C-alpha positions in Angstrom: 4.9 7.9 109.1 5.6 10.5 111.2 4.3 10.4 114.9 2.6 12.7 117.2 3.8 12.2 121.2 1.2 14.6 123.5 3.1 14.9 127.5 1.6 16.5 130.6 -2.5 15.9 129.9 -4.3 15.8 132.6 -6.2 12.7 134.3 -9.7 14.1 133.6 -8.9 14.5 129.9 -7.5 11.4 129.6 -9.7 9.0 131.6 -12.5 10.9 129.4 -10.8 10.5 125.3 -9.6 6.4 127.0 -13.9 6.3 127.7 -15.1 7.6 124.2 -12.3 5.6 122.8 -13.5 2.2 124.6 -17.1 3.3 123.5 -16.0 3.7 120.2 -14.4 -0.3 120.5 -11.1 1.6 119.3 -7.6 1.4 121.6 -7.1 5.5 122.4 -4.3 5.5 119.9 -6.5 4.6 117.7 -9.7 6.9 118.5 -7.1 9.7 118.7 -5.8 9.0 115.3 -9.3 9.4 113.9 -9.6 12.6 115.7 -6.5 14.0 114.4 -7.3 13.0 110.5 -11.1 15.1 111.2 -9.8 17.7 113.0 -6.6 18.2 109.9 -9.6 18.0 107.3 -11.5 20.4 108.2 -10.1 23.8 107.0 -10.0 26.3 109.6 -12.2 29.9 109.1 -8.7 31.7 108.2 -8.0 28.7 105.6 -11.7 29.1 104.0 -11.2 33.4 104.2 -7.6 32.8 102.6 -9.0 30.7 99.8 -11.8 33.2 99.0 -10.2 36.5 99.5 -7.5 34.9 96.9 -10.3 34.1 94.1 -10.6 36.5 91.3 -14.4 37.0 91.0 -17.3 40.0 90.2 -17.6 42.9 93.0 -21.1 43.2 94.3 -21.8 46.8 96.0 -22.3 45.7 99.8 -26.2 47.7 99.9 -27.0 45.1 96.7 -25.4 42.1 98.7 -27.4 43.1 101.4 -30.2 43.4 99.3 -30.1 39.7 97.8 -30.0 38.1 101.2 -33.0 40.2 102.4 -35.1 38.9 99.5 -33.7 34.8 100.1 -34.4 34.9 103.5 -38.1 36.7 103.0 -38.5 33.0 100.7 -38.1 31.2 103.7 
């Protein structure tokens, strides 16, 4: 399995991360690995927009889309 090494972590950042790992009953390595997995699992805004832009589908004029959104908000 690949590994990652991070150098020059500020002391305060390291201290906070160690405290959070301890509070989660994990080693710092376990804690950071879990956080990295969570980070990689969530798509970025750019990734979501790229996926949405590559989908084929219908076209709705902006005025129609705005009216639909307004109707939905008014029902709430």
